[in-house]
C-alpha positions as CSV (number, residue, x, y, z in Angstrom):
1,M,-27.0,-8.0,-1.3
2,Q,-26.5,-10.3,1.7
3,K,-23.1,-10.0,3.3
4,I,-20.8,-13.0,3.3
5,S,-19.9,-14.4,6.7
6,T,-18.4,-17.8,5.7
7,L,-15.3,-18.1,3.6
8,T,-15.5,-20.9,1.0
9,R,-13.7,-21.5,-2.2
10,N,-16.4,-19.8,-4.2
11,T,-16.6,-16.7,-2.0
12,L,-12.8,-16.4,-2.1
13,M,-12.6,-16.3,-5.9
14,F,-13.2,-12.6,-6.1
15,P,-10.6,-11.7,-3.4
16,L,-8.1,-14.0,-5.2
17,A,-8.6,-12.3,-8.5
18,L,-8.4,-8.8,-6.9
19,V,-5.2,-9.7,-5.0
20,L,-3.7,-11.0,-8.2
21,F,-4.3,-7.6,-9.8
22,E,-2.9,-6.0,-6.6
23,F,0.1,-8.3,-6.9
24,S,0.7,-7.2,-10.5
25,V,0.5,-3.5,-9.6
26,Y,2.9,-4.0,-6.7
27,I,5.5,-5.9,-8.7
28,A,5.3,-3.1,-11.2
29,N,7.3,-1.3,-8.5
30,D,9.2,-4.1,-6.8
31,M,10.5,-6.0,-9.9
32,I,11.9,-2.9,-11.5
33,Q,13.6,-1.5,-8.3
34,P,16.8,-3.7,-8.7
35,G,17.0,-2.7,-12.3
36,M,16.7,1.1,-11.8
37,L,20.4,1.5,-12.0
38,T,20.3,-0.2,-15.4
39,V,17.4,2.1,-16.4
40,T,19.1,5.3,-15.4
41,R,22.4,4.3,-17.1
42,E,20.6,3.5,-20.4
43,F,18.9,6.8,-20.4
44,G,22.0,8.7,-19.2
45,A,20.2,9.9,-16.0
46,S,21.6,10.4,-12.5
47,A,21.1,7.9,-9.7
48,A,18.7,10.4,-8.0
49,W,16.0,9.3,-10.4
50,M,15.9,5.8,-8.8
51,A,13.9,6.9,-5.8
52,S,12.0,9.5,-7.8
53,A,10.6,6.7,-10.0
54,M,8.9,5.2,-7.0
55,T,7.6,8.7,-6.0
56,A,6.1,9.0,-9.5
57,F,4.4,5.7,-9.1
58,L,2.8,6.8,-5.8
59,V,1.8,10.1,-7.4
60,G,-0.1,8.1,-10.0
61,G,-1.8,6.2,-7.1
62,A,-3.1,9.5,-5.6
63,I,-4.1,11.8,-8.4
64,F,-7.4,10.2,-9.4
65,Q,-8.5,8.5,-6.2
66,W,-11.1,11.3,-5.7
67,L,-12.8,10.4,-8.9
68,F,-12.9,6.6,-9.2
69,G,-14.7,5.9,-5.9
70,P,-17.6,8.2,-6.6
71,L,-17.7,7.2,-10.2
72,S,-18.1,3.6,-9.2
73,D,-21.0,4.7,-6.9
74,R,-22.8,5.9,-10.0
75,I,-21.9,3.4,-12.8
76,G,-21.1,0.4,-10.7
77,R,-18.0,-1.1,-9.1
78,R,-17.4,-3.7,-11.9
79,P,-17.1,-1.3,-14.9
80,V,-14.6,0.9,-13.1
81,M,-12.5,-2.0,-11.7
82,L,-12.4,-3.8,-15.1
83,G,-11.6,-0.6,-17.0
84,G,-8.8,0.2,-14.5
85,T,-7.3,-3.2,-15.0
86,I,-7.2,-2.8,-18.8
87,F,-5.7,0.7,-18.4
88,F,-2.9,-0.7,-16.2
89,I,-2.1,-3.4,-18.7
90,L,-1.8,-0.9,-21.5
91,A,0.4,1.4,-19.4
92,C,2.8,-1.5,-18.7
93,L,3.0,-2.5,-22.4
94,A,3.7,1.2,-23.3
95,T,7.1,0.9,-21.5
96,L,8.3,-1.0,-24.6
97,F,8.3,2.3,-26.4
98,S,10.0,4.5,-23.7
99,Q,13.1,6.2,-25.0
100,S,14.0,8.7,-22.2
101,I,13.9,9.0,-18.4
102,E,11.2,11.6,-18.7
103,S,8.8,9.3,-20.7
104,F,9.7,6.5,-18.3
105,I,8.6,8.6,-15.3
106,V,5.4,9.6,-17.0
107,L,4.6,5.9,-17.6
108,R,5.4,5.2,-13.9
109,V,2.7,7.8,-13.0
110,L,0.2,6.0,-15.3
111,Q,1.1,2.6,-13.9
112,G,0.7,3.9,-10.4
113,M,-2.9,4.8,-11.2
114,G,-3.5,1.0,-10.8
115,L,-3.3,1.7,-7.1
116,C,-6.4,3.9,-7.3
117,F,-8.6,1.1,-8.5
118,I,-7.4,-1.3,-5.8
119,S,-8.0,1.0,-2.8
120,S,-11.0,3.1,-3.9
121,V,-12.9,0.3,-5.7
122,G,-11.6,-3.2,-5.0
123,Y,-11.2,-2.9,-1.2
124,A,-14.5,-1.1,-0.9
125,V,-16.2,-4.1,-2.5
126,V,-14.5,-6.4,0.0
127,Q,-15.8,-4.3,2.9
128,E,-19.3,-4.1,1.4
129,A,-19.5,-7.8,0.4
130,F,-18.2,-9.4,3.6
131,E,-19.2,-9.1,7.3
132,E,-16.8,-7.3,9.6
133,K,-14.6,-10.2,10.9
134,A,-14.8,-12.0,7.6
135,A,-13.7,-8.8,5.9
136,I,-10.7,-8.4,8.3
137,R,-9.7,-12.0,7.7
138,V,-10.0,-11.6,3.9
139,T,-8.0,-8.4,4.1
140,A,-5.3,-9.9,6.1
141,L,-5.1,-13.0,3.9
142,M,-5.1,-10.8,0.8
143,A,-2.3,-8.8,2.3
144,N,-0.2,-11.9,2.6
145,V,-0.6,-12.8,-1.1
146,A,0.0,-9.2,-2.1
147,L,3.1,-9.1,0.1
148,I,4.6,-11.9,-1.9
149,A,5.3,-9.1,-4.5
150,P,7.9,-7.3,-2.4
151,L,9.2,-10.6,-1.1
152,I,9.9,-12.2,-4.5
153,G,9.7,-9.2,-6.7
154,P,13.2,-7.9,-6.1
155,V,14.7,-11.3,-6.5
156,A,12.7,-12.2,-9.6
157,G,13.3,-8.8,-11.1
158,A,17.1,-9.1,-10.4
159,F,17.2,-12.5,-12.1
160,M,15.1,-11.4,-15.1
161,I,17.2,-8.3,-15.7
162,E,20.3,-10.4,-15.7
163,V,19.1,-12.4,-18.7
164,L,16.5,-10.2,-20.4
165,P,16.1,-6.5,-21.3
166,W,14.5,-4.6,-18.4
167,R,11.5,-3.7,-20.5
168,M,10.4,-7.4,-20.5
169,V,9.7,-7.0,-16.8
170,F,6.7,-4.9,-17.7
171,V,5.5,-7.4,-20.3
172,F,5.6,-10.1,-17.6
173,I,3.6,-7.8,-15.3
174,A,1.0,-7.1,-18.0
175,A,0.5,-10.9,-18.5
176,I,-0.2,-11.4,-14.8
177,A,-2.7,-8.4,-14.8
178,F,-4.4,-10.0,-17.8
179,I,-5.0,-13.2,-15.9
180,A,-6.4,-11.1,-13.0
181,L,-8.7,-9.3,-15.5
182,I,-10.3,-12.6,-16.5
183,G,-10.8,-13.6,-12.8
184,L,-12.4,-10.2,-12.0
185,A,-14.7,-10.4,-15.0
186,R,-16.0,-13.8,-13.9
187,H,-16.2,-13.4,-10.1
188,M,-16.3,-9.8,-9.0
189,P,-19.7,-9.0,-7.4
190,E,-21.6,-5.8,-8.0
191,T,-22.3,-4.2,-4.6
192,V,-24.1,-1.0,-5.7
193,K,-27.0,-0.3,-8.0
194,Q,-26.1,1.6,-11.2
195,R,-27.6,5.0,-11.5
196,K,-28.2,6.7,-14.8
197,E,-27.9,10.3,-13.8
198,K,-24.8,12.3,-14.5
199,L,-22.0,12.3,-12.1
200,P,-22.9,15.1,-9.6
201,L,-19.7,17.0,-9.0
202,M,-21.2,19.1,-6.2
203,Q,-22.4,16.0,-4.4
204,I,-18.9,14.5,-4.7
205,W,-17.5,17.8,-3.3
206,H,-19.9,17.6,-0.3
207,D,-19.1,13.9,0.3
208,Y,-15.4,14.5,0.4
209,R,-15.9,17.6,2.6
210,A,-17.9,15.4,5.0
211,V,-15.2,12.8,5.0
212,V,-12.2,15.2,5.6
213,G,-14.2,17.3,8.0
214,N,-14.4,14.2,10.3
215,R,-11.5,14.7,12.7
216,H,-11.7,11.1,13.9
217,F,-11.5,9.8,10.3
218,L,-8.5,12.0,9.6
219,K,-6.6,10.8,12.6
220,A,-7.3,7.2,11.7
221,A,-6.4,7.7,8.0
222,M,-3.0,9.2,8.9
223,C,-2.1,6.3,11.1
224,M,-1.8,3.7,8.4
225,P,0.6,5.6,6.1
226,L,2.6,6.8,9.1
227,L,3.1,3.2,10.3
228,A,4.1,2.1,6.8
229,I,6.4,5.0,5.9
230,P,9.6,3.3,7.3
231,L,9.0,0.2,5.2
232,I,8.0,2.3,2.1
233,G,11.2,4.4,2.7
234,W,13.3,1.3,2.8
235,I,11.8,0.0,-0.5
236,A,12.5,3.3,-2.2
237,M,16.0,3.9,-0.7
238,S,17.4,0.3,-0.5
239,P,18.6,0.3,-4.2
240,E,20.8,3.3,-3.3
241,I,21.7,2.0,0.2
242,L,22.6,-1.5,-0.8
243,V,23.5,-1.3,-4.5
244,A,24.8,2.2,-5.3
245,D,26.5,2.8,-1.8
246,G,26.8,-0.7,-0.5
247,H,28.2,-2.2,-3.7
248,L,26.0,-5.3,-3.6
249,S,24.9,-7.0,-6.7
250,V,21.2,-6.9,-7.8
251,I,20.9,-10.5,-6.8
252,E,22.3,-9.8,-3.3
253,Y,19.9,-6.8,-3.1
254,G,17.0,-9.1,-3.7
255,Y,18.1,-11.6,-1.0
256,W,18.3,-8.7,1.6
257,Q,14.6,-8.0,1.1
258,I,13.5,-11.5,2.1
259,P,13.6,-11.1,5.9
260,V,11.8,-7.8,5.7
261,F,8.8,-9.1,3.9
262,A,8.8,-12.5,5.5
263,C,8.3,-10.7,8.8
264,L,5.5,-8.6,7.3
265,I,3.7,-11.7,6.1
266,A,4.3,-13.4,9.5
267,G,2.5,-10.5,11.2
268,N,-0.4,-10.8,8.8
269,L,-0.7,-14.6,9.3
270,V,-0.7,-14.1,13.1
271,L,-3.5,-11.6,12.8
272,A,-5.6,-13.7,10.4
273,R,-5.2,-16.7,12.8
274,Q,-6.1,-14.7,16.0
275,V,-8.7,-12.2,14.8
276,D,-11.6,-14.3,16.2
277,R,-9.8,-14.8,19.5
278,W,-8.6,-11.2,20.1
279,R,-10.7,-8.2,20.7
280,L,-10.5,-5.9,17.6
281,G,-7.8,-3.4,18.3
282,S,-5.7,-5.4,20.7
283,S,-3.3,-6.5,18.0
284,I,-2.5,-2.8,17.3
285,K,-1.6,-2.2,20.9
286,L,0.5,-5.4,21.0
287,A,2.3,-4.4,17.7
288,M,3.8,-1.3,19.4
289,Y,6.3,-3.6,21.2
290,P,8.0,-5.0,18.1
291,I,7.8,-1.6,16.4
292,A,9.6,0.0,19.4
293,V,12.2,-2.7,19.4
294,G,12.8,-2.2,15.7
295,I,13.3,1.6,16.1
296,L,15.8,0.9,19.0
297,I,17.8,-1.5,16.8
298,M,17.8,1.0,14.0
299,L,19.1,3.8,16.2
300,L,21.8,1.7,17.9
301,G,23.0,0.2,14.7
302,A,23.1,3.5,12.9
303,T,24.9,5.2,15.8
304,F,27.6,2.6,16.6
305,L,28.0,0.4,13.5
306,D,26.6,2.2,10.4
307,K,26.1,-1.2,8.7
308,P,23.1,-1.9,6.5
309,Y,22.3,-5.3,8.0
310,F,21.1,-3.5,11.2
311,L,18.8,-1.5,9.1
312,V,17.4,-4.7,7.6
313,A,16.9,-6.2,11.0
314,A,15.2,-3.1,12.3
315,I,12.8,-2.8,9.3
316,S,12.0,-6.5,9.6
317,V,10.9,-6.2,13.2
318,I,8.9,-3.1,12.5
319,A,7.3,-4.9,9.5
320,F,6.1,-7.7,11.8
321,G,4.3,-5.1,13.9
322,E,2.8,-3.5,10.8
323,G,1.5,-6.9,9.8
324,L,-0.3,-7.2,13.1
325,S,-1.9,-3.8,12.8
326,A,-2.6,-3.0,9.1
327,A,-5.9,-4.9,8.4
328,V,-7.5,-3.8,11.6
329,M,-6.5,-0.2,11.2
330,I,-7.9,-0.2,7.7
331,R,-11.2,-1.5,9.0
332,F,-11.3,1.1,11.8
333,T,-10.6,3.9,9.4
334,L,-13.3,2.8,6.8
335,T,-15.9,2.7,9.6
336,E,-15.1,6.1,10.9
337,S,-17.4,7.8,8.4
338,A,-21.0,7.0,7.2
339,V,-20.2,8.3,3.7
340,S,-20.0,5.8,0.9
341,K,-17.2,3.2,1.4
342,A,-15.8,4.0,-2.1
343,T,-15.5,7.7,-1.2
344,V,-14.0,6.9,2.2
345,A,-11.5,4.4,0.6
346,A,-10.6,6.9,-2.1
347,T,-9.8,9.6,0.6
348,M,-7.7,7.0,2.4
349,G,-5.9,6.2,-0.7
350,M,-5.1,9.9,-1.5
351,I,-3.8,10.4,2.1
352,N,-1.7,7.3,1.9
353,M,-0.1,8.1,-1.4
354,T,0.5,11.7,-0.5
355,L,2.2,10.8,2.8
356,Y,4.2,8.0,1.2
357,G,5.5,10.3,-1.5
358,V,6.4,13.0,1.0
359,G,8.0,10.4,3.2
360,I,10.2,9.0,0.4
361,E,11.4,12.5,-0.6
362,L,12.2,13.3,3.1
363,Y,14.1,10.0,3.5
364,Q,16.2,11.0,0.5
365,V,17.1,14.3,2.2
366,F,17.9,12.7,5.6
367,Y,19.9,9.9,4.0
368,L,21.8,12.4,1.8
369,Y,22.9,14.6,4.7
370,S,23.1,12.1,7.6
371,G,23.4,8.6,6.1
372,M,21.8,5.7,8.0
373,L,21.5,7.8,11.2
374,G,19.4,10.3,9.3
375,F,17.2,7.4,8.1
376,A,16.9,6.1,11.6
377,L,16.0,9.6,13.1
378,F,13.3,10.2,10.6
379,S,11.9,6.8,11.2
380,L,11.8,7.5,14.9
381,A,9.9,10.8,14.3
382,V,7.3,9.1,12.0
383,I,6.7,6.2,14.5
384,A,6.4,8.7,17.4
385,L,3.7,10.6,15.5
386,Y,1.9,7.3,14.7
387,W,2.0,6.3,18.3
388,Y,0.5,9.6,19.4
389,L,-2.4,9.5,16.9
390,S,-3.1,5.8,17.1
391,R,-3.8,5.6,20.8
392,S,-7.0,7.6,20.7
393,V,-8.0,6.0,17.3
394,V,-7.8,2.5,18.7
395,E,-9.6,3.4,22.0
396,R,-12.4,5.1,20.2
397,A,-12.9,2.2,17.7
398,M,-12.8,-0.5,20.4
399,L,-15.3,1.5,22.4
400,A,-17.6,1.9,19.4
401,R,-17.7,-1.9,18.9
402,V,-18.8,-2.3,22.5
403,T,-21.5,0.3,22.4
404,G,-22.5,-0.4,18.7
405,R,-21.8,3.2,17.6
406,E,-19.8,2.6,14.4
407,E,-19.6,4.9,11.4
408,K,-20.7,8.0,13.2
409,D,-19.6,11.1,11.4
410,D,-18.1,13.6,13.9
411,S,-16.6,16.9,12.6
412,G,-14.3,19.0,14.5
413,P,-10.6,19.9,15.0
414,L,-8.1,17.2,14.4
415,I,-6.3,17.6,17.7
């Protein structure tokens, strides 16, 4: 199919349907976060389960990434995406029957599997259907819509839990996903030809080995989750920091999230506006300035004041830098390998979810033993590693676009 270079209302209908599904998957995490204290109390579980519920959600987003991308290469992107949307709806509705913290955690894993379809299938179609700069613009704009989830999710979830049983949050999410399902069924293009042969497991193994054997891809794929881990850690830990330890109400908790995600959206808007004016990659270099400022604010606030509002300010500034970087870094990573975009996207998704899950658990440990200073020190270590890896990734990607040598597979040691 011919790639789309001009964005019109018709060409944007598929991205809008996809991002509505992405929105529903994200709020499956964000809307329930302010109610996790209620959930743990109902099930008689400890507060430690609050962050573990998000880890379970991310585990679900990682376990089948390896399968859905190659499967969509064989039977088509549409059947896999539509089937995944239906599965997510059913997993949300199943929460109505949860009677223990263990069953709730299992359902969180199943709901998290919705992330697999977004990254390994949905975003692969965007990259295949749109030309490069159009794809970056669409990705950035989609990110803004998706980021409304963590912006309004905690507030909406807090209000809903005040007046309704917490399980009704998942009924609401299932309803949104059903609307997305209708949009995807009507507007999602098919970007690959269906093949009738059986799924060749050895070929899948060789494809993944080719992807992970590419040292440049691995470096690029690690950059995105490393950049996002401070924000992901904040999302996971903020119920404990603000509600359990800070004694804020769930409504106040929701309000404290607004500046964080407003800054993330602002960064994405700046990128979407400037992508045609800036050389690809320059926004990532520019973003290191607000990211460094955010880390400095976090360290100073944790050392001398130990107040959560400095943590909120720091994460907000870092989030602005993440918004400037994310869409371009995703594109750079996807084009580091000549293997199928679905396989590459699935590998990225597995790396993302694995590092996010590990990051959340480490944030719990650092916060448990050192409070906000531990949170700040771990954030510094993560961002320092991101800075070290991203320098060569960005320089290589920018050079490739000058010389026209994109998507060249290059195996070798990572460092």
